[in-house]
C-alpha positions in Angstrom: 0.0 0.0 0.0 1.1 3.6 -0.4 1.5 6.2 2.4 -0.4 4.9 5.4 -3.3 7.2 6.4 -2.9 8.7 9.8 -6.3 7.7 11.1 -5.6 4.1 10.1 -2.3 4.3 12.0 -4.1 5.6 15.1 -6.7 2.9 15.0 -4.0 0.2 14.7 -2.2 1.8 17.6 -5.3 1.7 19.8 -6.2 -1.9 18.9 -4.4 -3.5 21.9 -5.6 -0.8 24.3 -9.2 -1.4 23.3 -8.9 -5.1 24.0 -11.2 -6.1 27.0 -9.5 -6.2 30.4 -9.2 -9.5 32.1 -11.6 -10.4 35.0 -10.6 -8.5 38.1 -11.6 -11.1 40.6 -8.5 -13.2 39.9 -6.1 -10.4 40.5 -7.1 -8.9 43.9 -5.6 -11.5 46.2 -2.5 -9.5 47.1 -1.7 -9.2 50.8 0.9 -7.0 52.4 2.3 -7.1 56.0 0.5 -4.8 58.4 -1.6 -4.6 61.5 -5.0 -3.7 62.9 -5.8 -1.9 66.2 -8.9 -3.1 67.9 -11.5 -0.8 69.6 -9.9 -1.9 72.9 -6.5 -0.7 71.7 -4.9 -4.1 71.1 -2.5 -4.4 68.1 -2.8 -7.6 66.0 -0.1 -8.2 63.3 -0.7 -10.1 60.1 -1.5 -9.3 56.5 -3.8 -6.7 54.9 -5.3 -7.1 51.4 -4.0 -4.4 49.1 -6.8 -2.9 47.0 -7.7 0.3 45.1 -7.9 3.4 47.5 -11.7 3.8 47.4 -12.1 0.2 48.6 -9.6 0.7 51.4 -11.8 3.5 52.7 -14.9 1.1 52.9 -13.4 -1.8 54.7 -10.2 -3.7 55.7 -9.6 -7.3 54.8 -7.2 -8.8 57.3 -5.7 -12.2 58.0 -3.4 -13.1 60.9 -1.4 -15.5 58.8 -1.2 -16.6 55.1 -2.9 -19.9 55.8 -5.9 -18.3 57.7 -9.2 -17.2 56.3 -9.3 -13.4 55.7 -11.8 -11.3 57.8 -13.5 -8.2 56.6 -13.7 -5.3 59.1 -15.9 -2.3 58.6 -15.2 1.2 60.1 -15.5 1.0 63.9 -15.3 -2.8 63.9 -11.6 -1.8 64.5 -10.1 1.5 65.4 -7.5 1.6 62.6 -5.3 -0.4 60.4 -1.9 0.2 58.7 0.2 -1.4 56.0 3.8 -2.0 57.3 5.7 1.3 56.7 2.9 2.4 54.5 -0.6 3.9 54.5 -2.5 4.3 57.7 -6.3 4.2 58.0 -8.4 5.3 60.9 -12.2 5.0 61.7 -14.0 8.3 61.5 -17.5 9.6 61.1 -17.2 11.7 58.0 -19.6 14.5 56.9 -21.1 13.6 53.5 -23.8 16.0 52.4 -26.3 16.5 55.2 -25.3 13.4 57.1 -22.3 11.5 58.5 -21.0 8.2 57.3 -18.6 5.8 59.0 -15.4 5.5 56.9 -11.7 4.6 57.1 -9.8 7.8 56.4 -6.2 7.7 55.2 -4.2 9.5 57.9 -1.7 11.8 56.2 -0.4 14.0 59.0 -0.9 13.6 62.8 -0.1 16.7 64.9 -1.8 19.9 66.2 -3.9 19.7 63.0 -4.7 16.2 61.7 -4.9 15.8 57.9 -6.9 13.0 56.3 -8.0 12.0 52.8 -10.4 9.5 51.3 -10.6 8.7 47.6 -13.8 7.8 45.8 -14.4 7.0 42.1 -14.4 10.7 41.2 -11.9 12.6 43.2 -9.9 12.9 46.5 -11.6 14.4 49.5 -9.3 16.1 52.1 -10.3 16.7 55.7 -8.7 18.7 58.5 -9.2 18.3 62.2 -7.8 20.6 64.9 -7.8 19.4 68.5 -11.2 19.9 70.1 -12.9 20.9 66.8 -15.0 18.9 64.4 -13.8 17.4 61.2 -14.0 19.8 58.2 -13.9 18.8 54.5 -11.8 21.0 52.2 -14.0 21.6 49.1 -13.2 22.9 45.7 -16.3 22.3 43.6 -16.1 22.5 39.8 -18.7 24.4 37.9 -19.1 24.9 34.2 -19.8 28.6 33.3 -21.2 29.6 30.0 -19.9 32.8 28.4 -20.4 34.5 25.0 -17.3 32.8 23.6 -17.9 29.3 25.0 -17.9 27.2 28.2 -15.3 27.4 30.9 -14.5 25.5 34.1 -14.8 27.5 37.4 -13.7 26.3 40.8 -15.2 27.4 44.1 -12.0 27.4 46.2 -14.1 27.0 49.4 -11.2 25.4 51.1 -9.3 28.7 51.2 -12.0 30.3 53.4 -12.4 27.2 55.5 -8.7 27.1 56.3 -8.5 30.8 57.0 -11.4 30.3 59.5 -9.9 27.2 61.1 -6.5 28.9 61.6 -7.7 32.4 62.3 -5.5 32.5 65.4 -2.4 32.0 63.1 -2.9 34.8 60.6 0.8 34.6 59.7 -0.2 31.4 57.7 -2.7 33.3 55.5 -0.3 33.9 52.6 0.5 30.2 52.5 -3.2 29.3 52.7 -4.0 31.7 49.9 -1.6 29.9 47.5 -2.4 26.3 48.6 -3.4 23.7 46.0 -5.8 21.0 47.1 -3.3 18.1 46.8 -1.2 15.9 49.1 2.1 17.8 48.7 0.8 21.3 49.5 -1.5 20.2 52.4 1.1 18.1 54.1 3.6 21.0 54.0 1.0 23.3 55.4 0.1 20.9 58.3 3.8 20.6 59.1 4.3 24.3 59.0 1.4 24.9 61.4 2.6 22.2 63.8 6.1 23.8 63.9 4.5 27.1 64.9 2.0 25.6 67.4 4.5 23.2 69.0 8.0 24.5 68.8 10.6 21.7 69.1 8.1 18.9 68.4 7.7 17.1 65.2 4.4 15.9 63.7 4.0 12.4 62.2 3.7 12.1 58.4 2.1 8.8 57.3 2.3 9.5 53.6 3.9 6.6 51.8 7.1 7.4 50.1 8.3 6.3 46.7 11.8 4.7 46.8 13.8 4.4 43.6 16.6 2.6 45.3 14.4 -0.5 45.6 14.4 -0.9 41.8 14.2 -4.5 40.5 15.3 -5.7 37.1 13.7 -8.5 35.0 14.9 -10.0 31.8 12.4 -11.5 29.2 13.3 -13.4 26.0 10.3 -13.2 23.7 9.0 -14.3 20.3 6.3 -12.6 18.4 4.0 -13.1 15.4 4.0 -9.8 13.6 1.9 -8.3 10.8 3.6 -5.3 9.2 2.2 -2.6 6.9 4.6 -0.7 4.7 3.8 2.6 2.9 5.9 5.2 1.2 5.7 8.2 -1.1 8.3 10.2 -3.1 9.4 13.4 -1.5 9.5 15.1 -5.0 5.9 14.3 -5.6 6.5 11.8 -8.4 4.3 8.8 -7.6 4.7 7.0 -10.9 7.1 4.5 -9.5 5.2 3.7 -6.3 3.8 0.3 -5.5 0.9 -0.8 -3.3 2.4 -3.2 -0.8 0.5 -5.9 0.9 0.8 -6.6 4.7 3.7 -9.0 5.6 3.6 -11.7 8.2 6.8 -12.6 10.1 8.2 -14.1 13.3 10.1 -11.6 15.5 12.4 -12.8 18.3 13.6 -10.3 20.9 14.6 -9.4 24.4 13.0 -7.2 27.0 14.4 -5.6 30.2 12.1 -4.1 32.8 13.3 -1.8 35.6 10.6 -1.9 38.3 10.5 1.0 40.7 8.9 -0.9 43.6 9.2 -4.3 45.1 5.6 -5.2 44.1 6.6 -4.6 40.5 3.7 -2.4 39.7 5.3 0.5 37.8 8.5 0.5 35.8 10.5 1.4 32.6 11.0 -1.2 29.9 13.6 -1.5 27.2 13.0 -3.8 24.2 15.0 -4.9 21.2 13.8 -7.3 18.4 14.9 -8.6 15.0 12.4 -8.7 12.1 12.6 -9.9 8.6 9.7 -9.3 6.2 9.0 -9.9 2.5 6.7 -7.3 1.1 4.8 -7.9 -2.2 3.9 -4.8 -4.2 2.0 -4.1 -7.4 1.1 -1.1 -9.5 -0.5 -0.3 -12.8 0.3 2.9 -14.8 -2.1 3.5 -17.7 -0.7 6.0 -20.2 -2.2 7.1 -23.5 -0.3 4.7 -25.7 1.0 2.1 -23.2 0.2 0.3 -19.9 3.0 -0.5 -17.5 2.6 -3.3 -14.9 5.1 -3.4 -12.0 5.5 -6.1 -9.5 8.2 -6.4 -6.7 9.2 -8.6 -3.9 11.3 -6.7 -1.3 13.1 -8.5 1.5 13.6 -6.2 4.4 15.7 -6.9 7.5 15.6 -4.6 10.5 16.3 -4.2 14.2 13.8 -2.4 16.5 14.5 -0.9 19.9 11.8 0.6 22.2 11.5 2.5 25.5 8.3 2.7 27.4 6.6 3.0 30.7 5.0 -0.2 32.0 2.3 -0.5 34.7 0.3 -3.3 36.3 -3.4 -2.8 36.7 -3.9 -5.4 39.5 -1.4 -7.7 41.2 -2.2 -11.3 42.1 -2.2 -14.7 40.6 -2.6 -13.1 37.2 -1.2 -9.6 36.5 -2.7 -7.6 33.6 -0.5 -4.8 32.5 -0.1 -2.0 29.9 2.9 -0.4 28.3 3.2 2.8 26.3 6.2 4.6 24.8 8.2 4.9 21.6 10.0 2.7 19.1 12.9 3.2 16.7 13.5 1.0 13.6 16.8 0.5 11.8 16.6 -1.1 8.4 20.1 -2.6 7.8 19.4 -4.6 4.7 16.8 -4.7 1.9 16.8 -6.3 -1.6 14.2 -6.1 -4.3 13.3 -8.5 -7.1 11.2 -6.8 -9.7 9.2 -7.5 -12.8 8.2 -4.7 -15.2 5.8 -5.4 -18.1 5.2 -2.7 -20.8 2.3 -3.2 -23.1 2.4 -0.9 -26.2 -0.5 -1.8 -28.5 0.1 -5.4 -29.4 3.8 -5.4 -28.2 4.7 -6.8 -24.7 8.1 -6.0 -23.3 9.2 -7.7 -20.0 12.1 -6.6 -17.8 13.1 -8.8 -14.8 15.9 -8.2 -12.4 17.2 -7.7 -8.9 18.7 -4.8 -7.1 19.9 -3.7 -3.7 17.6 -1.3 -1.8 13.9 -0.8 -1.6 11.2 1.4 -0.3 11.9 1.1 3.4 13.6 4.1 5.0 16.8 3.7 6.9 15.3 4.8 10.2 11.7 5.2 11.5 10.4 6.3 14.8 6.9 6.5 16.3 4.7 5.6 19.3 4.2 2.0 20.5 2.1 0.4 23.2 -0.2 -2.5 24.1 -1.7 -4.7 26.8 -0.4 -7.9 28.3 -1.0 -10.6 30.9 1.6 -12.2 33.2 1.3 -15.3 35.4 3.8 -15.1 38.3 5.4 -18.4 39.3 8.1 -19.2 41.8 11.2 -18.8 39.5 9.8 -17.2 36.4 6.7 -15.6 34.9 5.3 -16.6 31.5 3.4 -13.8 29.7 1.7 -12.8 26.5 0.9 -9.4 25.1 -0.7 -7.6 22.2 1.1 -4.6 20.8 1.1 -2.0 18.1 4.0 0.1 16.7 3.1 3.1 14.5 6.5 4.1 13.0 5.1 7.1 11.1 8.2 9.3 10.8 11.2 8.4 8.7 14.6 9.9 8.1 17.8 9.0 6.1 19.4 9.6 2.8 16.5 8.2 0.7 14.5 10.4 -1.7 11.2 9.2 -0.3 9.5 8.9 3.0 8.1 5.6 4.4 6.0 4.5 7.3 5.8 1.1 9.0 2.9 0.0 11.2 3.2 -3.3 13.0 0.7 -5.2 15.2 0.8 -8.6 16.7 1.2 -10.9 19.6 4.2 -11.8 21.7 4.9 -14.6 24.2 7.8 -14.8 26.6 9.2 -15.7 30.0 10.3 -13.1 32.5 12.9 -14.0 35.2 
């Protein structure tokens, strides 16, 4: 085919991403060391099920040992629970509209002013509590405002007034309050600054979980893929007379992947990938002039090496780990040879020209976006996986007098260890 339409490239790139996600239920059985504190103040150590934040606010699933049956605790069944060196949740009655609901709030800062957060399906809700005063939610409601030139988003910034009222006895903090953003970083800093003023020489406790790059883990993964490649090109000088429509080419692509995981649970990382590909593209074209018809046919053998860099993340961790990856890919074509057949028909005369030549339509280098979805099955010593991918190498550069694009999609299987 000739130059690949951009919308077609976009659709091919999205194909793996639009593939249905696996069933969640198989992937939520991930427990971390932690403890619960009973309503009597007793501490019981064991393991806590790691789930998405909004579920952590609804209940705690705890087991005293790996071989014991998990127990689900609701707010005020226990006083609090905490992941070892991680997030800390405490039972609170939380104002929601005109009523109060029991909830596990994530404890961010404990001090003269306590800072909490709970996260639902829509947004994060931050709450502040000064000693001897009720719990107050910090609100910043979004409204859509219609003007003559269109619609705009407007935010209420109610939290600014609420904080100024709560800390009216510390007006020196007003400049900081006025510039606060409603997010973890700014609010934690403000709570620490207030505590330093209210209790000189004492430090507050920050429970926010930190992100440690020094715990990076490395995994290697030999892979083999079944790849379908689409090649398109056009002359930079605008002369399309010699162009061919190339059919998709199917090939086997061996490669090696390396993933650098940022955390011990291997949920977010950076991946490097290199693969070898060899494709034979078949192209045809017909040029109908006034006095003659020219039929062109070519078989082009293209060998290349591809290298990619992308972010990789795991949706849910458990017995089966669905994941995504998205980034960029570069292609280097180091060899291409073309066998061609040209047939000219002039009235009743047929002239055939057959031959071989070095070179072909593929550019020396291509770059573009890449991504996909995959599934990994963690075992004791290694983890087999499979993934669907798409590589849209739309941009070419080199010494050729034409531009080419290469879009590939397919499936890969491999073993990570």
